[in-house]
VEXTORBA-881672 format. One record per residue: residue number from 1; x, y, z of N, C-alpha, C, CB in turn. Coordinates in nm, 4 decimals, decimal comma, padded with zeros to 6 digits. Glycine has a CB too. Layout:
// VEXTORBA-881672
> sero_nx_ny_nz_cax_cay_caz_cx_cy_cz_cbx_cby_cbz
> NUM_X_Y_Z_X_Y_Z_X_Y_Z_X_Y_Z
...
END
This chain:
// VEXTORBA-881672
> sero_nx_ny_nz_cax_cay_caz_cx_cy_cz_cbx_cby_cbz
> 1_02,4722_01,6134_04,3705_02,4146_01,4829_04,3466_02,2858_01,4951_04,2644_02,3874_01,4118_04,4795
> 2_02,2086_01,5970_04,2914_02,0840_01,6172_04,2192_02,1122_01,6458_04,0720_02,0033_01,7319_04,2819
> 3_02,2181_01,7190_04,0450_02,2562_01,7496_03,9079_02,2897_01,6209_03,8320_02,3760_01,8464_03,9057
> 4_02,3520_01,5272_03,8965_02,3872_01,3984_03,8370_02,2604_01,3228_03,7966_02,4716_01,3138_03,9357
> 5_02,1597_01,3202_03,8815_02,0341_01,2516_03,8506_01,9605_01,3193_03,7352_01,9443_01,2472_03,9743
> 6_01,9655_01,4499_03,7295_01,9002_01,5230_03,6206_01,9678_01,4884_03,4883_01,9049_01,6764_03,6459
> 7_02,1009_01,4840_03,4874_02,1738_01,4503_03,3652_02,1435_01,3072_03,3221_02,3249_01,4687_03,3858
> 8_02,1439_01,2134_03,4162_02,1130_01,0737_03,3845_01,9699_01,0623_03,3321_02,1321_00,9837_03,5093
> 9_01,8778_01,1356_03,3929_01,7388_01,1334_03,3480_01,7268_01,1875_03,2061_01,6504_01,2147_03,4432
> 10_01,7923_01,2987_03,1769_01,7843_01,3577_03,0435_01,8460_01,2660_02,9373_01,8543_01,4938_03,0422
> 11_01,9566_01,2029_02,9690_02,0191_01,1110_02,8743_01,9288_00,9894_02,8522_02,1586_01,0666_02,9250
> 12_01,8698_00,9387_02,9590_01,7793_00,8237_02,9461_01,6564_00,8606_02,8633_01,7361_00,7730_03,0855
> 13_01,6027_00,9781_02,8882_01,4847_01,0240_02,8144_01,5170_01,0431_02,6666_01,4314_01,1552_02,8741
> 14_01,6313_01,1027_02,6370_01,6714_01,1237_02,4985_01,6943_00,9892_02,4292_01,7988_01,2105_02,4917
> 15_01,7545_00,8950_02,4992_01,7771_00,7627_02,4407_01,6450_00,6942_02,4099_01,8608_00,6755_02,5351
> 16_01,5505_00,7031_02,4997_01,4187_00,6445_02,4774_01,3513_00,7083_02,3568_01,3309_00,6606_02,6019
> 17_01,3631_00,8395_02,3445_01,3045_00,9122_02,2323_01,3623_00,8608_02,1009_01,3293_01,0638_02,2466
> 18_01,4945_00,8439_02,0934_01,5569_00,7968_01,9706_01,5245_00,6504_01,9428_01,7071_00,8160_01,9779
> 19_01,5152_00,5685_02,0453_01,4820_00,4278_02,0244_01,3405_00,4114_01,9698_01,4969_00,3502_02,1549
> 20_01,2484_00,4875_02,0233_01,1101_00,4794_01,9761_01,1002_00,5333_01,8338_01,0153_00,5576_02,0702
> 21_01,1752_00,6382_01,8031_01,1717_00,6970_01,6693_01,2378_00,6110_01,5640_01,2372_00,8306_01,6712
> 22_01,3256_00,5212_01,6028_01,3995_00,4400_01,5066_01,3337_00,3071_01,4756_01,5368_00,4153_01,5572
> 23_01,2238_00,2771_01,5379_01,1577_00,1499_01,5096_01,0890_00,1585_01,3742_01,0554_00,1138_01,6210
> 24_01,0768_00,0474_01,3070_01,0125_00,0460_01,1763_00,8616_00,0474_01,1933_01,0567_-00,0768_01,0946
> 25_00,7937_00,1271_01,1124_00,6477_00,1311_01,1220_00,5888_00,0019_01,0666_00,5907_00,2536_01,0460
> 26_00,4683_-00,0311_01,1055_00,4054_-00,1526_01,0526_00,3848_-00,1398_00,9021_00,2704_-00,1797_01,1232
> 27_00,4068_-00,2473_00,8316_00,3927_-00,2430_00,6862_00,2449_-00,2445_00,6489_00,4668_-00,3619_00,6198
> 28_00,2144_-00,1614_00,5529_00,0776_-00,1542_00,5046_00,0800_-00,1854_00,3556_00,0137_-00,0139_00,5328
> 29_00,0178_-00,2912_00,3190_00,0110_-00,3263_00,1781_-00,1264_-00,2877_00,1279_00,0394_-00,4781_00,1549
> 30_-00,1300_-00,1743_00,0622_-00,2557_-00,1256_00,0085_-00,2642_-00,1640_-00,1381_-00,2688_00,0275_00,0266
> 31_-00,3772_-00,2138_-00,1779_-00,4004_-00,2480_-00,3174_-00,4718_-00,1307_-00,3822_-00,4833_-00,3802_-00,3314
> 32_-00,4035_-00,0630_-00,4750_-00,4691_00,0519_-00,5379_-00,5849_00,0066_-00,6263_-00,3679_00,1329_-00,6206
> 33_-00,6892_00,0852_-00,6274_-00,8033_00,0531_-00,7119_-00,7774_00,1077_-00,8517_-00,9352_00,1110_-00,6529
> 34_-00,8133_00,0298_-00,9513_-00,7937_00,0702_-01,0891_-00,9213_00,1383_-01,1374_-00,7568_-00,0515_-01,1791
> 35_-00,9038_00,2555_-01,1958_-01,0184_00,3311_-01,2457_-01,0854_00,2546_-01,3597_-00,9749_00,4722_-01,2929
> 36_-01,2153_00,2694_-01,3710_-01,2899_00,1964_-01,4743_-01,2468_00,2400_-01,6142_-01,4413_00,2181_-01,4566
> 37_-01,2033_00,3667_-01,6287_-01,1573_00,4141_-01,7588_-01,0316_00,3392_-01,8040_-01,1298_00,5648_-01,7535
> 38_-00,9455_00,3050_-01,7081_-00,8235_00,2316_-01,7408_-00,8584_00,0905_-01,7875_-00,7286_00,2263_-01,6189
> 39_-00,9522_00,0281_-01,7194_-00,9942_-00,1072_-01,7588_-01,0597_-00,1049_-01,8959_-01,0914_-00,1668_-01,6548
> 40_-01,1436_-00,0037_-01,9216_-01,2075_00,0084_-02,0525_-01,1037_00,0310_-02,1619_-01,3095_00,1230_-02,0521
> 41_-01,0025_00,1128_-02,1340_-00,8974_00,1384_-02,2328_-00,8180_00,0115_-02,2610_-00,8034_00,2499_-02,1840
> 42_-00,7902_-00,0660_-02,1580_-00,7191_-00,1932_-02,1765_-00,8001_-00,2874_-02,2644_-00,6900_-00,2597_-02,0404
> 43_-00,9287_-00,3006_-02,2330_-01,0148_-00,3896_-02,3111_-01,0252_-00,3428_-02,4561_-01,1545_-00,3974_-02,2482
> 44_-01,0342_-00,2110_-02,4764_-01,0410_-00,1568_-02,6116_-00,9117_-00,1876_-02,6867_-01,0667_-00,0045_-02,6081
> 45_-00,7988_-00,1723_-02,6206_-00,6700_-00,2012_-02,6835_-00,6572_-00,3472_-02,7228_-00,5569_-00,1634_-02,5906
> 46_-00,7023_-00,4358_-02,6365_-00,6991_-00,5794_-02,6675_-00,7896_-00,6094_-02,7866_-00,7427_-00,6633_-02,5444
> 47_-00,9077_-00,5507_-02,7874_-01,0018_-00,5729_-02,8966_-00,9440_-00,5229_-03,0283_-01,1355_-00,5035_-02,8674
> 48_-00,8862_-00,4032_-03,0274_-00,8283_-00,3476_-03,1501_-00,7113_-00,4329_-03,1999_-00,7815_-00,2030_-03,1261
> 49_-00,6270_-00,4787_-03,1077_-00,5146_-00,5631_-03,1480_-00,5642_-00,6936_-03,2077_-00,4225_-00,5912_-03,0286
> 50_-00,6669_-00,7527_-03,1485_-00,7228_-00,8775_-03,2012_-00,7865_-00,8557_-03,3385_-00,8267_-00,9350_-03,1034
> 51_-00,8502_-00,7394_-03,3609_-00,9100_-00,7096_-03,4914_-00,8026_-00,6919_-03,5986_-00,9968_-00,5833_-03,4827
> 52_-00,6839_-00,6472_-03,5590_-00,5746_-00,6290_-03,6541_-00,4949_-00,7574_-03,6751_-00,4821_-00,5185_-03,6064
> 53_-00,5359_-00,8654_-03,6135_-00,4722_-00,9931_-03,6350_-00,3632_-01,0275_-03,5340_-00,4154_-00,9958_-03,7700
> 54_-00,3431_-00,9439_-03,4356_-00,2445_-00,9727_-03,3299_-00,3215_-01,0281_-03,2110_-00,1611_-00,8433_-03,2895
> 55_-00,3111_-01,1562_-03,1901_-00,3897_-01,2213_-03,0866_-00,3317_-01,1919_-02,9483_-00,3954_-01,3725_-03,1111
> 56_-00,4045_-01,1167_-02,8695_-00,3652_-01,0807_-02,7332_-00,4640_-01,1478_-02,6384_-00,3627_-00,9238_-02,7123
> 57_-00,4165_-01,2282_-02,5441_-00,5098_-01,2924_-02,4507_-00,5743_-01,1885_-02,3589_-00,4370_-01,3998_-02,3668
> 58_-00,6984_-01,2112_-02,3244_-00,7724_-01,1167_-02,2398_-00,7151_-01,1104_-02,0987_-00,9201_-01,1554_-02,2338
> 59_-00,6448_-01,2170_-02,0570_-00,5880_-01,2178_-01,9206_-00,4409_-01,1812_-01,9212_-00,6062_-01,3551_-01,8556
> 60_-00,3971_-01,1030_-02,0208_-00,2573_-01,0598_-02,0280_-00,2255_-00,9688_-01,9103_-00,2285_-00,9874_-02,1618
> 61_-00,1009_-00,9741_-01,8641_-00,0583_-00,8910_-01,7520_-00,0116_-00,7570_-01,8062_00,0544_-00,9603_-01,6698
> 62_-00,0649_-00,6487_-01,7499_-00,0317_-00,5143_-01,7959_00,0406_-00,4402_-01,6860_-00,1577_-00,4374_-01,8393
> 63_00,1414_-00,3631_-01,7233_00,2134_-00,2788_-01,6267_00,2180_-00,1365_-01,6802_00,3581_-00,3330_-01,6003
> 64_00,2291_-00,0448_-01,5890_00,2373_00,0967_-01,6276_00,3814_00,1414_-01,6317_00,1573_00,1851_-01,5307
END
């Protein structure tokens, strides 16, 4: 009878371990900081394009 309880306990413990491990972690939305060199390069690019006659708005959306 004691062996039966040990087996039930081990199965219950293993099930709990897997249930806890399978939960989704809390979502973290981190906003990366943009280096000042990147912002300066963007502004320089906009300025150069505007000097060449290609009008680029200063609030244009940029992607990497």
